[in-house]
C-alpha positions in Angstrom: 165.9 49.0 -90.2 166.8 48.4 -86.5 163.9 47.6 -84.3 163.9 47.9 -80.5 161.0 46.5 -78.5 160.6 47.3 -74.8 158.6 45.2 -72.3 158.2 44.7 -68.6 156.5 47.9 -67.6 153.5 48.0 -65.4 151.9 49.3 -62.1 153.9 48.8 -58.9 153.7 50.1 -55.4 156.4 52.4 -54.1 159.3 50.4 -52.8 158.7 47.6 -55.4 160.8 46.4 -58.3 160.4 46.0 -62.0 162.7 44.7 -64.7 162.4 46.3 -68.1 163.7 44.5 -71.2 164.7 45.8 -74.6 164.9 43.3 -77.5 167.1 44.4 -80.5 166.5 43.1 -84.0 170.2 42.8 -84.7 173.4 42.2 -82.8 174.0 44.8 -80.0 177.7 44.6 -80.9 176.8 46.9 -83.7 175.9 49.7 -81.4 178.2 52.2 -79.8 176.0 53.0 -76.9 172.8 51.6 -75.5 170.7 53.2 -72.9 167.4 53.8 -71.1 165.6 57.1 -71.1 162.3 58.2 -69.6 159.7 60.8 -70.1 157.1 61.8 -67.5 154.0 63.8 -68.4 154.8 67.4 -69.1 158.5 66.9 -68.8 161.4 66.4 -71.3 162.8 63.0 -72.0 165.8 62.3 -69.7 168.6 59.9 -69.6 168.2 57.1 -66.9 171.1 54.8 -67.6 173.6 54.4 -70.4 175.9 51.5 -71.2 178.7 52.5 -73.6 180.4 49.8 -75.7 183.6 50.8 -73.8 183.8 52.6 -70.5 181.7 52.8 -67.4 178.0 52.7 -67.2 176.4 56.1 -66.4 173.3 56.7 -64.3 171.1 59.7 -63.6 171.7 60.9 -60.0 168.1 60.2 -59.2 168.4 56.5 -59.9 171.9 55.7 -58.7 172.0 52.8 -56.3 168.5 51.7 -57.3 168.6 51.0 -61.0 171.0 48.7 -62.9 171.5 48.5 -66.6 172.8 45.3 -68.2 173.0 43.5 -71.5 172.9 40.0 -72.8 175.1 40.0 -75.9 174.1 36.4 -76.9 170.4 37.3 -76.8 170.7 40.9 -78.1 168.8 42.1 -75.1 169.2 45.0 -72.7 167.7 45.2 -69.3 167.0 47.8 -66.6 166.5 46.4 -63.1 164.6 49.0 -61.1 164.5 48.6 -57.3 163.1 50.7 -54.5 160.8 52.4 -57.0 159.4 55.8 -56.1 156.3 57.6 -57.5 158.6 60.1 -59.2 159.9 57.2 -61.3 156.5 57.1 -63.1 157.2 57.7 -66.8 157.3 56.1 -70.2 160.6 54.3 -70.5 162.4 54.0 -73.8 165.4 52.1 -74.9 167.8 53.7 -77.3 170.6 52.3 -79.4 173.3 54.5 -81.1 175.2 53.6 -84.2 177.6 55.8 -86.2 174.9 56.4 -88.8 171.8 56.9 -86.7 170.0 56.6 -83.3 167.2 54.1 -82.8 164.4 54.2 -80.3 161.8 51.7 -79.0 158.1 52.5 -78.7 158.3 52.8 -74.9 156.8 51.0 -72.0 154.8 52.7 -69.2 156.0 52.4 -65.6 153.6 53.7 -62.9 154.6 53.7 -59.3 151.8 54.3 -56.8 152.3 55.8 -53.4 
């Protein structure tokens, strides 16, 4: 069973930065896509950034130019660097990994941006 564990969330003031980490229990080469999603209270979960195995990274319009998704293949890690944070970025952030047979989610990490 694949396990994904997020870390790095917390409370930050508007304009600040955070880096989220996602540790995978197996080689990330096994995944077709990896990405970050978020869910704010009362809202549906939404895509933030996706890193396909092949092709270009995709970002939600609301985070373009502020967030950057990256991976460390050697360490089986995925990151989300978040800069110029806004109160509307407040949400639980989840990492997701997709394989041909299934999708896997982490437990989420809370990001709270104060104004």
